[in-house]
N, C-alpha and C positions, 0 to 999 in steps of 0.2 A: 163946356162948363162942367164942374164936378157935380156928381149926383149926390143929393142930400140923403142921409140915412141915419136915423136914430139920434138926431140933434147934432151930428158931426158931418162934415163933408167927407164923401168917399175918397176925395183926393188925398186926404190925410192918411187914409189906410194905404193907398197906393204908394205914397211917399214913405210911409213906415216900412212897407215891404221892401221898397228899394233900398232903404237904409239898412235893413236886416241883411239882405243878400250882399250889398256892397261892403258892409262892415265885415261880413264873413269872408268874402273873397280877399279884401285888403289885409285882413288880419292873418289869414292862413295860407294864401297861395295866389297864383296868377293864372288867369284864363289863357289857354293855349289853343289857337285855331288849328284844326287838322288840315295841314297843307299837303298838297301833292305836287309832283313835278310836271311842268308843262315844257315841252321841248319844241322850240321853233326850228324847223329844218330848212326853211327858205323864206325870204331872201337871205343871202349870206351875211349881210351886215347886221341882221337881227338874230342870226342863228345862235342858239344856246339854250340853257336850262333856266326856267323861271318858276317861282312859286305861284301857286293858285290855291284858293280855299274852296273846297268842294261844298256844294249846297246840301242842306239837310232835307231835301226832298228829291224826287226823281230816283233813277236807278243807275248808280255808277257801275262800270264794268270791272268789278273786283277780279284781280288776277289777270286782267286783260288790258288792252290798249285801244285807243281810237286814233287813227291817222286821218286827218281831213284837211280840207281847204277852207280858209276863213272868208266869210262874206259879211259885208257891212252895208246897211241901207241908210243912205243919207236922209231920205224922206221919213223913215220910221226908225231913227237911230236909237230911240228909247225902248222900242219894242212894245209900247203900250197899246198899239192898235194891231189889228190883224195885218199880216204882210201881203202885199199885192203879188210879189214874185214868189216863185216856188223854189225851195231849197232841196228838193228831192234829188238824190244822186241817180245818175244814169249808168247803164252797164259799162263797166270798165273805168268809171270815174270815181274820184275820191268822195267820201261823205262830206257834207257841208256842215261846218261849225260856225254858227252865227254869232257875231260880235254885236253887243248892244251896250248902251251907256246906262249908268246907274241914275235913278231918279224918276219922279213923276208917278210911279205906280209900283205895285208889289213885284218883288223878284219873281214870284211864281207866275204872275201874269205874263211877264216877258218870256219866260221859258215856255209857257203854254202856247203863246202865239207863234213862237219859232217852231215848236214841235208840230203844230197843225200845218205849218208851211213845209214840213219835211226835213227840218234840221236834225242832225244826228247828235248835236250837243250845243250848249250855249255858253259863251263867255261874257261876263258882265264887267265892263271896265269901270273902275271906281271913278268918282267925279272929283276926288281930291287926293293928295298924297297923304296916306295914313296907313297904319298896319292893316293887314288883310282881315276881313270879317267873314263870319259864316252866314250864309243866306238861310234863314229859318223860314218855316211856313208862316203865312200871315195869321194874325189873330182871328178869333171867331167872328163870323158875320161878314156879309157882303158876298160879291160874286166869286172871289177866289176859291171859296169852298166848293163851288160847283165843278171845278176842274182839277183841284189840287191832287186828289187821289188818282187821277188819270195821267199824271205826268210820268213818263217812263224814260225820258232821256236825261243824261247827266248835265250838270251845270256847275260853273265855278266863277268866283270873283278873281279878277287879276288887277294888279296895280295900275294906276293911271298912267304911269310912265310907259309901261309896256303897251297898254291900250292905245296910247297916242302913236307909238311907233307902228303898230299894226295898221291903224287907220291911215296913216301917212303912206305906207307901202301900198295899200289897196288903192288909195287915191291916185297913185302913180301908175296904176295898171299892172303892178307886179303880182305874181302868184305867191300867196302867203300860205304856207303849209305848216301845220303843227301836229304834235303827237301828245295826246293825253295818256299818261301812264299810271295804271293802278296796280301793276304787278307786285309792287312792294308796299302797297297800302296797308297790308296786314302782315306782321311778322310771322314767319313760318319756320320754327326751329325744331319742333318735335312732333310726336304722333298724337298729342292731345291738345285740344283748343280750350283755353280758359276764357270765358266770356261772362259779362254781367249786364243786367238790364236795369237802368235807373228809371223808375216808373212811379205811379201814383194810383191810389185806390179810388180817387175821385172820378165819378163817371158822368159828371154834369159840366164838362168843359167843351162841349160841342164836338165838331168833327174830329179834332185831334184825339179826344178821349175815345170816340167811336173807332177810329182807326187803330188806336192802341189795343183796345179790347178785341177787335177783329183779328189783329195779329196774334194776340195771346191764344185765342181759340184755334186759329189755323196752324200755328207753329207748335202747339202743345205736343202733338203726337211725335213729330220729328225730334223735338227737344228731349222728350222722355226716353225715346229709343237711344239717342246718342249718349244720354246720361247713364242709362242702365248698362250699356255696353262699354262704359268708361272711355268713350271717345272724346267727351267733353267734361269740363268742370264748370258748372253754372252757379252764379250767385246773384240773387235779386238785391236791389238797393232802392232806397226811398229818400228823396231830397226833403229836408226840413230847413227852416230858418229859425233864428232866435230873435226875440223881441228886445230892443234896446232897453237897458235898465230903467231909463227915465219913463218908459211907457208901460211897464209891466202891470201897473194897477189900472190902466185904461180899459175901457169897455172893449176896444178893438183887440187888444192883446189877450184879455181874458177869454174872448170868444174864439180866438184863432190858435191859442197855445195851450199846452199842458206843462206840468212841472214848473209852474210859476214863470212862464214866458221863455223857457229854455228851448222848446221845440214847437214850431208853428207851421201852419199852412194857410193859404188864402181861403177866404169864404167861397164855397162852391158856387153859390148863386150871386156872389158879389153884392149881397144884401143882408145886413144883420137882422132884419125884421122878419125874415122868413126862411124856411128850409133848414138845411144843416149848416153847422159852423166849421171853421177850419180845424178846431180841436177834435171834431168827429173824424175828420180825414186823417189827422195825425195818429189818433188812437187805432183806426183800422190799419193804417200803414204799419204801426208797431205790431199789431196782431198778425199781419201777414209775414212780417219778419220772423216772429216767434214760431209761426207755423212752419216756416222753412227750417229754422234751427232745430225744432223738435223732430220734424220728419228726417232731417239729416242725422240727428243722433240715433234715430231708429234705422239708419241705413237706407232710407228712401227719400232722398232730397227732392226727387222728381214729383212728389205728391203736391208740392207748392203749386205746380201748374194746374192740378185738379182743383185746388182750393180757390185760386184767384178766378178761374173761369166759372166755377160753380157759384161763387159768391156774386159775381157780376150778373149771372142769370137769375139767381134766386133772391138776391138782396139789393135790387137797384134803388137809387135815390128817388126816382120818379114814382115808385110804388110805396115810398115811405118805409122800406124794409132794410135800409142801410143802418143796421144796429147790431148790438151784441147778441140779442136773442136769435136773429137770423144767422149770424156768424156761427153761433154755437151749434145750430142745426147742421150747417155744412161740415163743421169739425167732426161732429158725431158720425155723420154719414161716411166720412173718410176714414173712420177708425183711429183718429188721432186722440191723444190724451189731453183733454181740455184743461185739467188742473196744471199740467206741465206748461201749457201755453200761457195760462194766467199768471203763473209764477214767473215765467220769463218776462211778461209784460210789466210787472211791478205795479206801483200805485201812481196813476197819472196826476193825482192831486198833490203828491208829495213835493215839498220844496227841496228836492234833491236831484242830482243828475241821474238819468236813465242810461245804464251802460250800453244798451243796444242802440238807442238813438244817438248817443254821444259818439259811438263808433261810426255811425252813418255820416254824421257831420264831419268827422275826421277823414273818412274815406272820400268825401265829396271833393276834398282838396286834391289838386293834381300832383302827381309824382312821376318823375321821369319824363317821357315824351307825351304822356296822356293829357295833361292839362286838367283844369277844374271842370267839373260837370255842372253846367249852368242851364242846360236845356232838358226839358222832360217831354217825351221820353228820349233817353240816350242809350245806345248800345255800345259797349266797350268790348272789343275782341282782341285778345292777346295784348292787353294794355294799350290799345289804340282805339280812339273813338271812331265809330262807324258813322259815315255820312251817307244819307240817301233815304229812300222811302222805307218805312217800317213795314215791309212786305215779306211774306214767307219765302218766296223764291229768291228775292234780292238778299235777304239775310242769310239764307242757306249758302248762297254763292260766296258771301263774305266769310262765313265760318269755314267753308271748304277751302278757301284760299289761305287759311291759317294753319293747315297741316303741312308738315314736311313732305316733300315729294316722295311718292310711292307708299305713304303711310295713311292715305285718306281712306275713310270708311266707304263701303260700297255705295251708300246713298249719294256720295259726291261724284260718282262716276257713271250715273245713269244718264240717259239721253236728255233729260230735262235740265241737267246741270252743265254738261259739257259734251263736246264731240270727241269720240275715241279716235285719236290721231294714228293709232296703230292699225286701224282698218284699211288705210290707204298706203299702199306700197310698204307695208310693215313699218311705217314711220321712218323709213330710211335706215333702219337698224339691221343688224345681222340676224339671220334666221336659218334654221335647218328644217326645210319643208318636210323632208321624209320623216324626221323624228317629231315634227310639230313643236319645235323648240324655238323660242324667239328671245332676243335681247330687248325688245320694245316693251316698255312698261307705261301704261296709260296713267297719267296723273291729272289732277284738276287744272294745274297750270300748263299742261302740255306733256308730250311724251318725253321719256328719257331713255337712252340706250345703255343698258347695263347687262353684262353677261349674267345669265340666270343661275340660280341655285336649284338643282334638280336632284331629288331624292337624296338630299344631304351632301351632294357634291357640287362645289362651286366651279363653274366654268371660268376660264381665264381669257382676257382679251380686252380690246378697246370698246366692244359693244356695237361698233359701227361696221367694221369690215371683217372682223373675225372674233370667234369665241372658241376656245379649245377645251374639249372635254375628254381628251385622250387618257386622262388619268382615271377614267371610270372603270370599275371592276366588271368582270363578265356577268356576275349575278345581277348587276344593275340593268344591263341590256334586256335580260329576260323579264325582270319585273316591270321596268319602265315601258318598254314597247308593248308588252302584254296589256298593262293597265291602260295606257293611252289608247290602244286600239279598241279596247272594250268601251272606253268612255266616248270615243268619237264615232263608233260604228255599232251595228247590231250583229247581223249575220256575218259580215266581213271580218269582224273582230274575232269571232271564234275560229275562222279559217287561219287568220294570221297567228293566233295563239298556238294552234296545232302545228303549224309550220315551224314555229320557234321551238316547240317541244321536240319535234322530229330532228331539227338541227342540233339541239342540245344533246339528244341521244346519240346522234351520229358522231358528234365531236367527242362525247364520252367514250364511245366504242373505239374510236380511233386512238384516243389516249391510252385506253386499256390494251389495245393491240400493240402499240409501241412499247408499252411497259413489258408485256410478256415477251415480245421479240428481243428487247434489250436483255432481259434476264436469260433467255436462251443463248444468245450470243456470248454473254458473259461466262456462262457455265462451260460453253464449248472452248472459249479462249483459255479458261482456267485448266481444263483437261489437257489441252495441247501444251500449255506452258509447263505443266507438271512433269511432262516427259523430259524436259530439258533443264529444268531448274529445281533447286531444292525447295520443298514446301515448308510451311510453318512448323510441321512436326519434326523436321530435321534440325538437329542442334549443331552448334559449332561453326556455322557458316557466317562470317562477319558481313557478307554482302546480302544478307537476308532481306527480301522485299515483301511487304504485305500486298496480297493480291487485291484488296479493297481499294488500293490507291491507283490501280491501273485504269 
């Protein structure tokens, strides 16, 4: 039943909000599910590529793959109860990918039960033929919130037709192997990643809000370093809805919207008689956008991360401090210009469009392969919606997968992010052990074999079997070997350096000796020749020859 509030049923508000978001999507764009490729490798008659929609929780293996064997439990085919059997992989065996049917319980519960039983991933077979959907985390309340943040395996929805084929093959006793591929889930065309976070300043929406703020605090340091070093370009965004024209004078719209119903947000407590209203949320969203714009104009866009985390700590709704006065205190502490921010915000009571929020509504509409943004929070990396848990490590891996190979920042190549494939057998690439030169370059997506650029000189070759540096000048060998020796050793480096100096002097002495010897020989030849031939001083000889040409 709908909850009564303020003389109107709360169901009306829910319906209005649905109308708002539906009208916005229908009028301006189409929602696009982020699909990834699933490859069936056996049996042969199912073999091929299929679409799957990755869930909005768990941790997908960005820039990686999972190859596994599919298992299906007839007794617990929905996955709504704990599994009796174990899906843990054994040494030498493929990981287990559990197939369950859609229905009866939350998506997250199905995945959690499979994870506890040892599954490496979960596929949810749709229960009817329809376009793929994204599995989102459950609404606030109930047991799902007790385990949602602990889900670490990836999951995806597959079409009913494919699910039926997989189940039939398993029933026949055939081995069903698939490969989930995330290597191209994020475009990676250059050395800078552009990403945006669609968020909300509301901190009273349960675990989802708590997880979002926890992510902001945990990710702030890495985000600011990447931005300061120009490895990324970050932009925050905030979703708003508009109130249908027929409802702009209603109590609901007046409480949830600013600028005469143009920009709205749901009531934080879902109760008009207490706490904050949706218009308070929209106003703070607008303030946070203007904080970013003003900080960006000052050449410090990363200050946005400081503001949103400080505001959450200092101005929470539960302490009744979610207001302008508290926000101004945070702004002052960060050295931002409050007057510029207020000018950017404009008048929320004016019956006119707000250019900042209007741009947000326009940006909410999908363009290219991104699709409309309909879920909060949503992370978009290189114009592709991220699917998975909003977790520092998982998001960093997704961002790192967005760099062109060999251009990743150092943070992407530490042990927490990936394994250095160049450490084992030099990655199968060419190397010169004596000179400590290698063609192996470690990248987030895996190693590449490219002939190195050393001291401004590019080696030539295929990077695997050979790299030729024969065009290097002598001066290079002295500087390169000397420098490398000093970098890699302490006492031994000095000895090697001295040896090279001695060698250089010896070679120089030899060259000088050859020069003096050649000069002496030339003078002797000239003296002998002068006895038999006319010299330059003799005139009238048509067969005169210059001695310099001999």
